PDB file of N, CA, C and O in Angstrom, chain B, residues numbered from 101:
ATOM      1  N   UNK B 101     -46.392 147.534   3.266  1.00  0.00           N
ATOM      2  CA  UNK B 101     -46.846 145.432   4.185  1.00  0.00           C
ATOM      3  C   UNK B 101     -45.535 144.395   4.461  1.00  0.00           C
ATOM      4  O   UNK B 101     -45.704 143.313   5.022  1.00  0.00           O
ATOM      5  N   UNK B 102     -44.189 144.865   3.992  1.00  0.00           N
ATOM      6  CA  UNK B 102     -43.384 144.274   4.495  1.00  0.00           C
ATOM      7  C   UNK B 102     -43.555 143.746   5.767  1.00  0.00           C
ATOM      8  O   UNK B 102     -44.062 142.723   6.225  1.00  0.00           O
ATOM      9  N   UNK B 103     -42.601 145.406   6.521  1.00  0.00           N
ATOM     10  CA  UNK B 103     -42.206 145.780   7.368  1.00  0.00           C
ATOM     11  C   UNK B 103     -44.188 145.080   8.809  1.00  0.00           C
ATOM     12  O   UNK B 103     -44.187 144.737   9.991  1.00  0.00           O
ATOM     13  N   UNK B 104     -44.886 145.154   8.216  1.00  0.00           N
ATOM     14  CA  UNK B 104     -46.297 144.416   8.676  1.00  0.00           C
ATOM     15  C   UNK B 104     -46.651 142.577   8.863  1.00  0.00           C
ATOM     16  O   UNK B 104     -47.214 141.956   9.765  1.00  0.00           O
ATOM     17  N   UNK B 105     -45.943 142.079   7.398  1.00  0.00           N
ATOM     18  CA  UNK B 105     -45.618 140.809   7.502  1.00  0.00           C
ATOM     19  C   UNK B 105     -43.972 140.178   8.308  1.00  0.00           C
ATOM     20  O   UNK B 105     -43.710 138.975   8.316  1.00  0.00           O
ATOM     21  N   UNK B 106     -43.236 141.005   8.790  1.00  0.00           N
ATOM     22  CA  UNK B 106     -42.310 140.763   9.446  1.00  0.00           C
ATOM     23  C   UNK B 106     -42.449 141.024  10.956  1.00  0.00           C
ATOM     24  O   UNK B 106     -41.519 140.619  11.654  1.00  0.00           O
ATOM     25  N   UNK B 107     -43.735 141.796  11.708  1.00  0.00           N
ATOM     26  CA  UNK B 107     -44.269 142.667  12.854  1.00  0.00           C
ATOM     27  C   UNK B 107     -44.548 140.523  13.066  1.00  0.00           C
ATOM     28  O   UNK B 107     -44.050 139.524  13.587  1.00  0.00           O
ATOM     29  N   UNK B 108     -45.752 141.018  12.164  1.00  0.00           N
ATOM     30  CA  UNK B 108     -46.097 139.635  12.630  1.00  0.00           C
ATOM     31  C   UNK B 108     -46.197 138.164  12.552  1.00  0.00           C
ATOM     32  O   UNK B 108     -47.126 137.358  12.591  1.00  0.00           O
ATOM     33  N   UNK B 109     -45.159 138.108  12.450  1.00  0.00           N
ATOM     34  CA  UNK B 109     -44.044 136.529  12.550  1.00  0.00           C
ATOM     35  C   UNK B 109     -43.686 137.196  13.429  1.00  0.00           C
ATOM     36  O   UNK B 109     -43.729 136.376  14.345  1.00  0.00           O
ATOM     37  N   UNK B 110     -43.140 138.670  14.135  1.00  0.00           N
ATOM     38  CA  UNK B 110     -42.044 138.310  15.484  1.00  0.00           C
ATOM     39  C   UNK B 110     -43.706 137.307  16.578  1.00  0.00           C
ATOM     40  O   UNK B 110     -43.765 136.192  17.095  1.00  0.00           O
ATOM     41  N   UNK B 111     -44.787 138.519  16.467  1.00  0.00           N
ATOM     42  CA  UNK B 111     -45.879 137.709  17.277  1.00  0.00           C
ATOM     43  C   UNK B 111     -46.181 136.858  17.016  1.00  0.00           C
ATOM     44  O   UNK B 111     -47.218 136.507  17.580  1.00  0.00           O
ATOM     45  N   UNK B 112     -45.973 136.520  16.670  1.00  0.00           N
ATOM     46  CA  UNK B 112     -46.631 134.407  15.713  1.00  0.00           C
ATOM     47  C   UNK B 112     -45.449 133.925  16.868  1.00  0.00           C
ATOM     48  O   UNK B 112     -45.580 133.278  17.908  1.00  0.00           O
ATOM     49  N   UNK B 113     -44.060 134.619  16.125  1.00  0.00           N
ATOM     50  CA  UNK B 113     -43.427 132.987  16.988  1.00  0.00           C
ATOM     51  C   UNK B 113     -42.789 133.637  18.756  1.00  0.00           C
ATOM     52  O   UNK B 113     -41.919 133.326  19.570  1.00  0.00           O
ATOM     53  N   UNK B 114     -43.541 134.356  18.653  1.00  0.00           N
ATOM     54  CA  UNK B 114     -43.720 134.614  20.078  1.00  0.00           C
ATOM     55  C   UNK B 114     -44.037 133.487  21.420  1.00  0.00           C
ATOM     56  O   UNK B 114     -43.675 133.508  22.596  1.00  0.00           O
ATOM     57  N   UNK B 115     -44.759 132.663  20.744  1.00  0.00           N
ATOM     58  CA  UNK B 115     -45.678 131.473  20.914  1.00  0.00           C
ATOM     59  C   UNK B 115     -46.918 131.053  21.497  1.00  0.00           C
ATOM     60  O   UNK B 115     -47.379 129.913  21.454  1.00  0.00           O
ATOM     61  N   UNK B 116     -47.398 132.011  22.021  1.00  0.00           N
ATOM     62  CA  UNK B 116     -48.324 132.332  21.992  1.00  0.00           C
ATOM     63  C   UNK B 116     -49.318 131.814  21.583  1.00  0.00           C
ATOM     64  O   UNK B 116     -49.709 132.431  20.591  1.00  0.00           O
ATOM     65  N   UNK B 117     -50.323 130.496  21.974  1.00  0.00           N
ATOM     66  CA  UNK B 117     -51.306 130.021  20.624  1.00  0.00           C
ATOM     67  C   UNK B 117     -52.890 131.659  20.856  1.00  0.00           C
ATOM     68  O   UNK B 117     -53.971 131.524  20.283  1.00  0.00           O
ATOM     69  N   UNK B 118     -52.620 132.779  21.633  1.00  0.00           N
ATOM     70  CA  UNK B 118     -54.077 133.699  21.436  1.00  0.00           C
ATOM     71  C   UNK B 118     -53.101 134.718  21.052  1.00  0.00           C
ATOM     72  O   UNK B 118     -51.924 134.472  21.318  1.00  0.00           O
ATOM     73  N   UNK B 119     -53.445 136.034  20.359  1.00  0.00           N
ATOM     74  CA  UNK B 119     -52.852 136.936  20.183  1.00  0.00           C
ATOM     75  C   UNK B 119     -54.239 137.884  20.339  1.00  0.00           C
ATOM     76  O   UNK B 119     -55.409 137.915  19.957  1.00  0.00           O
ATOM     77  N   UNK B 120     -53.102 138.774  21.326  1.00  0.00           N
ATOM     78  CA  UNK B 120     -54.254 139.459  22.114  1.00  0.00           C
ATOM     79  C   UNK B 120     -53.481 140.943  21.788  1.00  0.00           C
ATOM     80  O   UNK B 120     -52.438 140.798  21.150  1.00  0.00           O
ATOM     81  N   UNK B 121     -53.796 142.194  22.093  1.00  0.00           N
ATOM     82  CA  UNK B 121     -53.559 143.496  21.956  1.00  0.00           C
ATOM     83  C   UNK B 121     -52.198 143.694  23.183  1.00  0.00           C
ATOM     84  O   UNK B 121     -51.111 144.269  23.224  1.00  0.00           O
ATOM     85  N   UNK B 122     -53.418 142.447  24.494  1.00  0.00           N
ATOM     86  CA  UNK B 122     -51.707 142.797  25.619  1.00  0.00           C
ATOM     87  C   UNK B 122     -50.267 142.053  25.154  1.00  0.00           C
ATOM     88  O   UNK B 122     -49.197 142.134  25.755  1.00  0.00           O
ATOM     89  N   UNK B 123     -50.485 141.463  24.173  1.00  0.00           N
ATOM     90  CA  UNK B 123     -49.824 140.460  23.969  1.00  0.00           C
ATOM     91  C   UNK B 123     -48.790 141.403  23.044  1.00  0.00           C
ATOM     92  O   UNK B 123     -47.757 141.794  23.588  1.00  0.00           O
ATOM     93  N   UNK B 124     -49.084 141.806  21.513  1.00  0.00           N
ATOM     94  CA  UNK B 124     -48.982 142.796  20.815  1.00  0.00           C
ATOM     95  C   UNK B 124     -47.269 143.799  21.667  1.00  0.00           C
ATOM     96  O   UNK B 124     -46.049 143.738  21.518  1.00  0.00           O
ATOM     97  N   UNK B 125     -48.481 144.784  22.718  1.00  0.00           N
ATOM     98  CA  UNK B 125     -47.851 145.323  23.810  1.00  0.00           C
ATOM     99  C   UNK B 125     -46.712 144.989  24.340  1.00  0.00           C
ATOM    100  O   UNK B 125     -45.681 145.562  23.991  1.00  0.00           O
ATOM    101  N   UNK B 126     -46.714 144.048  25.230  1.00  0.00           N
ATOM    102  CA  UNK B 126     -46.238 142.537  26.364  1.00  0.00           C
ATOM    103  C   UNK B 126     -44.887 142.993  24.854  1.00  0.00           C
ATOM    104  O   UNK B 126     -44.274 144.058  24.932  1.00  0.00           O
ATOM    105  N   UNK B 127     -44.620 141.931  23.530  1.00  0.00           N
ATOM    106  CA  UNK B 127     -43.761 141.867  22.875  1.00  0.00           C
ATOM    107  C   UNK B 127     -43.069 143.017  22.241  1.00  0.00           C
ATOM    108  O   UNK B 127     -42.013 142.836  21.637  1.00  0.00           O
ATOM    109  N   UNK B 128     -43.884 144.785  22.402  1.00  0.00           N
ATOM    110  CA  UNK B 128     -43.191 145.444  21.303  1.00  0.00           C
ATOM    111  C   UNK B 128     -42.645 146.601  22.791  1.00  0.00           C
ATOM    112  O   UNK B 128     -41.871 147.551  22.673  1.00  0.00           O
ATOM    113  N   UNK B 129     -43.069 146.315  23.609  1.00  0.00           N
ATOM    114  CA  UNK B 129     -42.845 147.646  24.531  1.00  0.00           C
ATOM    115  C   UNK B 129     -43.792 148.538  24.310  1.00  0.00           C
ATOM    116  O   UNK B 129     -43.478 149.663  24.698  1.00  0.00           O
ATOM    117  N   UNK B 130     -44.952 148.439  23.775  1.00  0.00           N
ATOM    118  CA  UNK B 130     -45.645 149.455  23.516  1.00  0.00           C
ATOM    119  C   UNK B 130     -47.099 149.842  25.545  1.00  0.00           C
ATOM    120  O   UNK B 130     -47.733 148.956  26.120  1.00  0.00           O
ATOM    121  N   UNK B 131     -47.070 151.019  25.853  1.00  0.00           N
ATOM    122  CA  UNK B 131     -47.631 151.521  26.900  1.00  0.00           C
ATOM    123  C   UNK B 131     -49.036 151.040  26.053  1.00  0.00           C
ATOM    124  O   UNK B 131     -49.287 150.929  24.853  1.00  0.00           O
ATOM    125  N   UNK B 132     -49.715 150.844  27.132  1.00  0.00           N
ATOM    126  CA  UNK B 132     -51.377 151.321  26.680  1.00  0.00           C
ATOM    127  C   UNK B 132     -51.872 152.221  26.811  1.00  0.00           C
ATOM    128  O   UNK B 132     -51.455 153.095  27.571  1.00  0.00           O
ATOM    129  N   UNK B 133     -52.845 152.312  26.172  1.00  0.00           N
ATOM    130  CA  UNK B 133     -53.677 154.231  26.747  1.00  0.00           C
ATOM    131  C   UNK B 133     -53.415 154.769  27.765  1.00  0.00           C
ATOM    132  O   UNK B 133     -52.952 155.850  28.131  1.00  0.00           O
ATOM    133  N   UNK B 134     -53.937 153.457  28.385  1.00  0.00           N
ATOM    134  CA  UNK B 134     -54.633 154.107  29.486  1.00  0.00           C
ATOM    135  C   UNK B 134     -53.143 155.113  31.181  1.00  0.00           C
ATOM    136  O   UNK B 134     -53.160 155.759  32.229  1.00  0.00           O
ATOM    137  N   UNK B 135     -52.391 154.587  30.356  1.00  0.00           N
ATOM    138  CA  UNK B 135     -51.013 155.577  30.842  1.00  0.00           C
ATOM    139  C   UNK B 135     -50.762 156.439  29.739  1.00  0.00           C
ATOM    140  O   UNK B 135     -49.824 157.197  29.984  1.00  0.00           O
ATOM    141  N   UNK B 136     -51.182 156.571  28.795  1.00  0.00           N
ATOM    142  CA  UNK B 136     -51.133 158.085  28.347  1.00  0.00           C
ATOM    143  C   UNK B 136     -52.081 158.869  28.988  1.00  0.00           C
ATOM    144  O   UNK B 136     -51.721 159.959  29.434  1.00  0.00           O
ATOM    145  N   UNK B 137     -53.627 158.375  29.154  1.00  0.00           N
ATOM    146  CA  UNK B 137     -53.824 159.547  29.975  1.00  0.00           C
ATOM    147  C   UNK B 137     -53.630 159.675  31.143  1.00  0.00           C
ATOM    148  O   UNK B 137     -53.771 160.816  31.582  1.00  0.00           O
ATOM    149  N   UNK B 138     -53.271 158.682  32.013  1.00  0.00           N
ATOM    150  CA  UNK B 138     -53.096 158.570  34.058  1.00  0.00           C
ATOM    151  C   UNK B 138     -52.245 159.777  33.319  1.00  0.00           C
ATOM    152  O   UNK B 138     -52.465 160.840  33.900  1.00  0.00           O
ATOM    153  N   UNK B 139     -51.329 159.923  32.197  1.00  0.00           N
ATOM    154  CA  UNK B 139     -49.813 160.856  32.036  1.00  0.00           C
ATOM    155  C   UNK B 139     -50.663 161.644  31.822  1.00  0.00           C
ATOM    156  O   UNK B 139     -50.136 162.486  32.548  1.00  0.00           O
ATOM    157  N   UNK B 140     -51.464 162.104  31.494  1.00  0.00           N
ATOM    158  CA  UNK B 140     -52.188 163.613  30.356  1.00  0.00           C
ATOM    159  C   UNK B 140     -52.284 164.340  31.982  1.00  0.00           C
ATOM    160  O   UNK B 140     -51.596 165.250  32.445  1.00  0.00           O
ATOM    161  N   UNK B 141     -53.759 163.313  32.821  1.00  0.00           N
ATOM    162  CA  UNK B 141     -54.103 163.897  33.494  1.00  0.00           C
ATOM    163  C   UNK B 141     -53.252 164.673  34.191  1.00  0.00           C
ATOM    164  O   UNK B 141     -53.362 165.899  34.190  1.00  0.00           O
ATOM    165  N   UNK B 142     -52.033 163.832  35.061  1.00  0.00           N
ATOM    166  CA  UNK B 142     -50.757 164.573  35.816  1.00  0.00           C
ATOM    167  C   UNK B 142     -51.145 165.926  35.335  1.00  0.00           C
ATOM    168  O   UNK B 142     -51.829 166.825  35.823  1.00  0.00           O
ATOM    169  N   UNK B 143     -50.173 165.712  33.682  1.00  0.00           N
ATOM    170  CA  UNK B 143     -49.331 167.558  33.599  1.00  0.00           C
ATOM    171  C   UNK B 143     -51.087 168.395  33.581  1.00  0.00           C
ATOM    172  O   UNK B 143     -51.393 169.584  33.678  1.00  0.00           O
ATOM    173  N   UNK B 144     -51.839 167.294  33.433  1.00  0.00           N
ATOM    174  CA  UNK B 144     -53.339 168.138  33.691  1.00  0.00           C
ATOM    175  C   UNK B 144     -53.728 168.929  34.433  1.00  0.00           C
ATOM    176  O   UNK B 144     -54.381 169.966  34.315  1.00  0.00           O
ATOM    177  N   UNK B 145     -53.035 168.075  35.727  1.00  0.00           N
ATOM    178  CA  UNK B 145     -53.424 168.382  37.194  1.00  0.00           C
ATOM    179  C   UNK B 145     -52.156 169.319  37.612  1.00  0.00           C
ATOM    180  O   UNK B 145     -52.248 169.715  38.774  1.00  0.00           O
ATOM    181  N   UNK B 146     -51.135 169.705  37.003  1.00  0.00           N
ATOM    182  CA  UNK B 146     -49.663 169.988  37.710  1.00  0.00           C
ATOM    183  C   UNK B 146     -49.376 168.886  38.391  1.00  0.00           C
ATOM    184  O   UNK B 146     -50.585 168.712  38.541  1.00  0.00           O
ATOM    185  N   UNK B 147     -49.020 168.191  38.816  1.00  0.00           N
ATOM    186  CA  UNK B 147     -48.451 167.046  39.218  1.00  0.00           C
ATOM    187  C   UNK B 147     -47.690 166.599  38.915  1.00  0.00           C
ATOM    188  O   UNK B 147     -48.053 165.947  37.936  1.00  0.00           O
ATOM    189  N   UNK B 148     -46.454 166.417  39.127  1.00  0.00           N
ATOM    190  CA  UNK B 148     -44.658 166.515  38.595  1.00  0.00           C
ATOM    191  C   UNK B 148     -44.757 165.227  39.283  1.00  0.00           C
ATOM    192  O   UNK B 148     -45.312 164.369  38.595  1.00  0.00           O
ATOM    193  N   UNK B 149     -44.380 164.849  40.435  1.00  0.00           N
ATOM    194  CA  UNK B 149     -44.763 163.849  41.333  1.00  0.00           C
ATOM    195  C   UNK B 149     -45.278 162.925  40.923  1.00  0.00           C
ATOM    196  O   UNK B 149     -44.685 161.892  40.611  1.00  0.00           O
ATOM    197  N   UNK B 150     -46.664 163.139  40.831  1.00  0.00           N
ATOM    198  CA  UNK B 150     -47.033 161.753  39.721  1.00  0.00           C
ATOM    199  C   UNK B 150     -46.943 161.045  38.503  1.00  0.00           C
ATOM    200  O   UNK B 150     -47.028 159.903  38.052  1.00  0.00           O
ATOM    201  N   UNK B 151     -46.669 162.576  38.063  1.00  0.00           N
ATOM    202  CA  UNK B 151     -45.725 161.782  36.633  1.00  0.00           C
ATOM    203  C   UNK B 151     -44.652 161.101  37.166  1.00  0.00           C
ATOM    204  O   UNK B 151     -44.619 159.872  37.224  1.00  0.00           O
ATOM    205  N   UNK B 152     -43.617 161.954  37.629  1.00  0.00           N
ATOM    206  CA  UNK B 152     -42.249 161.409  38.087  1.00  0.00           C
ATOM    207  C   UNK B 152     -42.557 160.558  38.474  1.00  0.00           C
ATOM    208  O   UNK B 152     -42.117 159.825  37.589  1.00  0.00           O
ATOM    209  N   UNK B 153     -43.142 159.726  39.340  1.00  0.00           N
ATOM    210  CA  UNK B 153     -43.548 157.950  40.138  1.00  0.00           C
ATOM    211  C   UNK B 153     -44.073 157.422  38.447  1.00  0.00           C
ATOM    212  O   UNK B 153     -43.740 156.309  38.041  1.00  0.00           O
ATOM    213  N   UNK B 154     -44.811 158.259  37.686  1.00  0.00           N
ATOM    214  CA  UNK B 154     -45.687 157.088  36.412  1.00  0.00           C
ATOM    215  C   UNK B 154     -44.337 156.705  35.545  1.00  0.00           C
ATOM    216  O   UNK B 154     -44.302 155.540  35.150  1.00  0.00           O
ATOM    217  N   UNK B 155     -43.264 157.518  35.217  1.00  0.00           N
ATOM    218  CA  UNK B 155     -42.387 157.627  34.609  1.00  0.00           C
ATOM    219  C   UNK B 155     -41.268 156.798  35.090  1.00  0.00           C
ATOM    220  O   UNK B 155     -40.334 156.501  34.345  1.00  0.00           O
ATOM    221  N   UNK B 156     -41.342 156.405  36.356  1.00  0.00           N
ATOM    222  CA  UNK B 156     -40.790 155.835  36.632  1.00  0.00           C
ATOM    223  C   UNK B 156     -41.079 154.191  36.765  1.00  0.00           C
ATOM    224  O   UNK B 156     -40.391 153.192  36.555  1.00  0.00           O
ATOM    225  N   UNK B 157     -42.126 154.368  37.115  1.00  0.00           N
ATOM    226  CA  UNK B 157     -43.270 152.510  36.734  1.00  0.00           C
ATOM    227  C   UNK B 157     -42.792 152.482  35.286  1.00  0.00           C
ATOM    228  O   UNK B 157     -42.485 151.341  34.942  1.00  0.00           O
ATOM    229  N   UNK B 158     -42.639 153.411  34.331  1.00  0.00           N
ATOM    230  CA  UNK B 158     -42.549 152.426  33.570  1.00  0.00           C
ATOM    231  C   UNK B 158     -40.950 152.196  32.781  1.00  0.00           C
ATOM    232  O   UNK B 158     -40.866 151.334  31.906  1.00  0.00           O
ATOM    233  N   UNK B 159     -39.767 152.994  33.148  1.00  0.00           N
ATOM    234  CA  UNK B 159     -38.479 152.397  33.458  1.00  0.00           C
ATOM    235  C   UNK B 159     -38.512 151.879  33.820  1.00  0.00           C
ATOM    236  O   UNK B 159     -37.834 151.082  33.172  1.00  0.00           O
ATOM    237  N   UNK B 160     -39.174 150.894  35.495  1.00  0.00           N
ATOM    238  CA  UNK B 160     -38.752 149.891  36.002  1.00  0.00           C
ATOM    239  C   UNK B 160     -39.652 148.428  35.497  1.00  0.00           C
ATOM    240  O   UNK B 160     -39.203 147.296  35.676  1.00  0.00           O
ATOM    241  N   UNK B 161     -40.534 148.618  35.065  1.00  0.00           N
ATOM    242  CA  UNK B 161     -40.614 147.260  33.741  1.00  0.00           C
ATOM    243  C   UNK B 161     -40.625 147.527  33.032  1.00  0.00           C
ATOM    244  O   UNK B 161     -41.628 147.356  32.338  1.00  0.00           O
ATOM    245  N   UNK B 162     -39.467 148.220  32.534  1.00  0.00           N
ATOM    246  CA  UNK B 162     -38.016 147.998  31.562  1.00  0.00           C
ATOM    247  C   UNK B 162     -38.383 147.945  29.972  1.00  0.00           C
ATOM    248  O   UNK B 162     -38.104 146.977  29.264  1.00  0.00           O
ATOM    249  N   UNK B 163     -39.188 149.370  29.409  1.00  0.00           N
ATOM    250  CA  UNK B 163     -39.737 150.221  28.814  1.00  0.00           C
ATOM    251  C   UNK B 163     -38.853 151.236  28.925  1.00  0.00           C
ATOM    252  O   UNK B 163     -38.173 151.403  29.937  1.00  0.00           O
ATOM    253  N   UNK B 164     -38.805 151.952  27.936  1.00  0.00           N
ATOM    254  CA  UNK B 164     -38.205 153.112  27.143  1.00  0.00           C
ATOM    255  C   UNK B 164     -38.973 154.247  26.866  1.00  0.00           C
ATOM    256  O   UNK B 164     -40.031 154.284  26.238  1.00  0.00           O
ATOM    257  N   UNK B 165     -38.223 155.378  27.497  1.00  0.00           N
ATOM    258  CA  UNK B 165     -39.177 156.526  27.550  1.00  0.00           C
ATOM    259  C   UNK B 165     -38.970 157.650  26.275  1.00  0.00           C
ATOM    260  O   UNK B 165     -39.270 158.840  26.182  1.00  0.00           O
ATOM    261  N   UNK B 166     -38.208 156.538  25.194  1.00  0.00           N
ATOM    262  CA  UNK B 166     -38.239 157.686  23.813  1.00  0.00           C
ATOM    263  C   UNK B 166     -39.128 158.097  23.354  1.00  0.00           C
ATOM    264  O   UNK B 166     -39.110 159.093  22.632  1.00  0.00           O
ATOM    265  N   UNK B 167     -40.104 157.472  23.635  1.00  0.00           N
ATOM    266  CA  UNK B 167     -41.022 157.737  22.273  1.00  0.00           C
ATOM    267  C   UNK B 167     -42.381 158.641  22.636  1.00  0.00           C
ATOM    268  O   UNK B 167     -43.345 158.900  21.916  1.00  0.00           O
ATOM    269  N   UNK B 168     -42.007 159.160  24.497  1.00  0.00           N
ATOM    270  CA  UNK B 168     -43.734 159.686  24.421  1.00  0.00           C
ATOM    271  C   UNK B 168     -43.916 161.107  24.158  1.00  0.00           C
ATOM    272  O   UNK B 168     -44.788 161.628  23.463  1.00  0.00           O
ATOM    273  N   UNK B 169     -42.971 161.665  24.810  1.00  0.00           N
ATOM    274  CA  UNK B 169     -42.907 162.853  24.368  1.00  0.00           C
ATOM    275  C   UNK B 169     -43.793 163.697  22.546  1.00  0.00           C
ATOM    276  O   UNK B 169     -44.337 164.740  22.181  1.00  0.00           O
ATOM    277  N   UNK B 170     -43.351 162.221  21.939  1.00  0.00           N
ATOM    278  CA  UNK B 170     -43.787 162.324  20.858  1.00  0.00           C
ATOM    279  C   UNK B 170     -45.256 161.634  20.647  1.00  0.00           C
ATOM    280  O   UNK B 170     -45.638 161.400  19.501  1.00  0.00           O
ATOM    281  N   UNK B 171     -46.155 161.280  21.896  1.00  0.00           N
ATOM    282  CA  UNK B 171     -47.143 160.316  21.317  1.00  0.00           C
ATOM    283  C   UNK B 171     -48.462 161.292  22.102  1.00  0.00           C
ATOM    284  O   UNK B 171     -49.585 161.706  21.817  1.00  0.00           O
ATOM    285  N   UNK B 172     -47.596 161.325  23.130  1.00  0.00           N
ATOM    286  CA  UNK B 172     -48.438 162.547  24.279  1.00  0.00           C
ATOM    287  C   UNK B 172     -49.410 163.436  23.341  1.00  0.00           C
ATOM    288  O   UNK B 172     -50.635 163.371  23.232  1.00  0.00           O
ATOM    289  N   UNK B 173     -48.645 164.137  22.813  1.00  0.00           N
ATOM    290  CA  UNK B 173     -49.802 165.553  22.087  1.00  0.00           C
ATOM    291  C   UNK B 173     -51.103 165.190  21.279  1.00  0.00           C
ATOM    292  O   UNK B 173     -52.157 165.826  21.267  1.00  0.00           O
ATOM    293  N   UNK B 174     -50.832 164.143  20.671  1.00  0.00           N
ATOM    294  CA  UNK B 174     -51.847 163.964  19.403  1.00  0.00           C
ATOM    295  C   UNK B 174     -52.362 162.903  20.043  1.00  0.00           C
ATOM    296  O   UNK B 174     -53.139 162.282  19.317  1.00  0.00           O
ATOM    297  N   UNK B 175     -52.220 162.397  21.245  1.00  0.00           N
ATOM    298  CA  UNK B 175     -53.227 160.967  22.585  1.00  0.00           C
ATOM    299  C   UNK B 175     -54.432 161.865  22.464  1.00  0.00           C
ATOM    300  O   UNK B 175     -54.514 163.035  22.840  1.00  0.00           O
ATOM    301  N   UNK B 176     -55.240 161.219  21.951  1.00  0.00           N
ATOM    302  CA  UNK B 176     -57.188 161.948  22.161  1.00  0.00           C
ATOM    303  C   UNK B 176     -57.690 162.562  23.531  1.00  0.00           C
ATOM    304  O   UNK B 176     -58.694 163.218  23.806  1.00  0.00           O
ATOM    305  N   UNK B 177     -56.893 162.224  24.100  1.00  0.00           N
ATOM    306  CA  UNK B 177     -57.979 162.591  25.644  1.00  0.00           C
ATOM    307  C   UNK B 177     -57.080 163.944  25.620  1.00  0.00           C
ATOM    308  O   UNK B 177     -57.409 164.699  26.535  1.00  0.00           O
ATOM    309  N   UNK B 178     -56.289 164.319  25.008  1.00  0.00           N
ATOM    310  CA  UNK B 178     -55.618 165.888  25.118  1.00  0.00           C
ATOM    311  C   UNK B 178     -56.963 167.133  24.463  1.00  0.00           C
ATOM    312  O   UNK B 178     -57.477 166.913  23.366  1.00  0.00           O
ATOM    313  N   UNK B 179     -57.262 168.029  25.070  1.00  0.00           N
ATOM    314  CA  UNK B 179     -58.153 168.482  24.502  1.00  0.00           C
ATOM    315  C   UNK B 179     -57.472 169.544  22.689  1.00  0.00           C
ATOM    316  O   UNK B 179     -56.286 169.819  22.507  1.00  0.00           O
ATOM    317  N   UNK B 180     -58.358 169.821  21.912  1.00  0.00           N
ATOM    318  CA  UNK B 180     -57.683 169.996  20.795  1.00  0.00           C
ATOM    319  C   UNK B 180     -57.517 171.326  21.860  1.00  0.00           C
ATOM    320  O   UNK B 180     -56.733 170.984  22.745  1.00  0.00           O
ATOM    321  N   UNK B 181     -57.833 172.255  22.001  1.00  0.00           N
ATOM    322  CA  UNK B 181     -57.534 174.269  22.345  1.00  0.00           C
ATOM    323  C   UNK B 181     -56.303 173.749  22.940  1.00  0.00           C
ATOM    324  O   UNK B 181     -55.496 174.215  22.135  1.00  0.00           O
ATOM    325  N   UNK B 182     -55.455 172.970  23.971  1.00  0.00           N
ATOM    326  CA  UNK B 182     -53.888 172.394  24.251  1.00  0.00           C
ATOM    327  C   UNK B 182     -52.785 172.398  23.361  1.00  0.00           C
ATOM    328  O   UNK B 182     -51.613 172.733  23.530  1.00  0.00           O
ATOM    329  N   UNK B 183     -53.758 171.701  21.802  1.00  0.00           N
ATOM    330  CA  UNK B 183     -52.400 171.418  21.307  1.00  0.00           C
ATOM    331  C   UNK B 183     -52.276 172.616  20.286  1.00  0.00           C
ATOM    332  O   UNK B 183     -51.271 172.510  19.583  1.00  0.00           O
ATOM    333  N   UNK B 184     -52.776 173.338  20.122  1.00  0.00           N
ATOM    334  CA  UNK B 184     -52.251 174.898  19.265  1.00  0.00           C
ATOM    335  C   UNK B 184     -52.221 175.796  20.826  1.00  0.00           C
ATOM    336  O   UNK B 184     -53.172 176.542  21.054  1.00  0.00           O
ATOM    337  N   UNK B 185     -51.314 175.700  21.656  1.00  0.00           N
ATOM    338  CA  UNK B 185     -52.200 177.120  22.449  1.00  0.00           C
ATOM    339  C   UNK B 185     -49.956 177.474  23.063  1.00  0.00           C
ATOM    340  O   UNK B 185     -49.058 176.658  23.268  1.00  0.00           O
ATOM    341  N   UNK B 186     -49.962 178.252  23.093  1.00  0.00           N
ATOM    342  CA  UNK B 186     -48.945 179.104  23.172  1.00  0.00           C
ATOM    343  C   UNK B 186     -48.657 179.193  24.181  1.00  0.00           C
ATOM    344  O   UNK B 186     -49.593 178.741  24.840  1.00  0.00           O
ATOM    345  N   UNK B 187     -47.570 179.648  25.076  1.00  0.00           N
ATOM    346  CA  UNK B 187     -46.956 180.490  26.388  1.00  0.00           C
ATOM    347  C   UNK B 187     -46.450 181.868  25.773  1.00  0.00           C
ATOM    348  O   UNK B 187     -45.969 182.620  26.621  1.00  0.00           O
ATOM    349  N   UNK B 188     -46.457 182.172  24.948  1.00  0.00           N
ATOM    350  CA  UNK B 188     -45.591 183.636  23.959  1.00  0.00           C
ATOM    351  C   UNK B 188     -46.748 184.759  25.183  1.00  0.00           C
ATOM    352  O   UNK B 188     -47.901 184.638  24.769  1.00  0.00           O
ATOM    353  N   UNK B 189     -46.721 185.427  26.070  1.00  0.00           N
ATOM    354  CA  UNK B 189     -47.135 186.432  25.929  1.00  0.00           C
ATOM    355  C   UNK B 189     -47.373 187.011  24.913  1.00  0.00           C
ATOM    356  O   UNK B 189     -48.589 186.858  25.027  1.00  0.00           O
ATOM    357  N   UNK B 190     -47.236 187.808  23.569  1.00  0.00           N
ATOM    358  CA  UNK B 190     -47.949 188.050  22.809  1.00  0.00           C
ATOM    359  C   UNK B 190     -48.763 187.312  22.057  1.00  0.00           C
ATOM    360  O   UNK B 190     -49.756 187.752  21.478  1.00  0.00           O
ATOM    361  N   UNK B 191     -48.241 185.775  22.032  1.00  0.00           N
ATOM    362  CA  UNK B 191     -49.895 185.668  21.104  1.00  0.00           C
ATOM    363  C   UNK B 191     -51.273 185.371  22.214  1.00  0.00           C
ATOM    364  O   UNK B 191     -51.742 184.239  22.332  1.00  0.00           O
ATOM    365  N   UNK B 192     -51.833 186.607  23.006  1.00  0.00           N
ATOM    366  CA  UNK B 192     -52.181 186.627  23.500  1.00  0.00           C
ATOM    367  C   UNK B 192     -52.955 187.891  23.483  1.00  0.00           C
ATOM    368  O   UNK B 192     -53.984 188.013  24.148  1.00  0.00           O
ATOM    369  N   UNK B 193     -52.428 188.931  22.655  1.00  0.00           N
ATOM    370  CA  UNK B 193     -52.081 190.391  21.959  1.00  0.00           C
ATOM    371  C   UNK B 193     -53.163 190.484  20.951  1.00  0.00           C
ATOM    372  O   UNK B 193     -53.237 191.467  20.213  1.00  0.00           O
TER     373      UNK B 193
END
C-alpha cells in the first residue's frame, strides 16, 4: 500500500490538474496497450522490419525496452495456444 501511495504522490506532484491513464503512462514510461498489440501483429506476421521500426520508435521516444519481452507473452491479444507452443520437433511426436 505504501508503494501505491508513493506512486500516486509522484503523479500528483507532476503538476497536472487531471490524472489520466495517458499522464501516468508518460510519467512512468509505460507503453500503451496499442503498442504491444502492434508488436504482436508484427511477430505474428513475421514482419521483423516492422517490429524493428516499432522498437526504434520506442527508443527514440525515450522509453526503455527492458520490460517488453516479459510483457508480450502475457498480453491478452496473444492467442492462448501460442503461449504454450514448443519449437522442439519432439513435442509434436
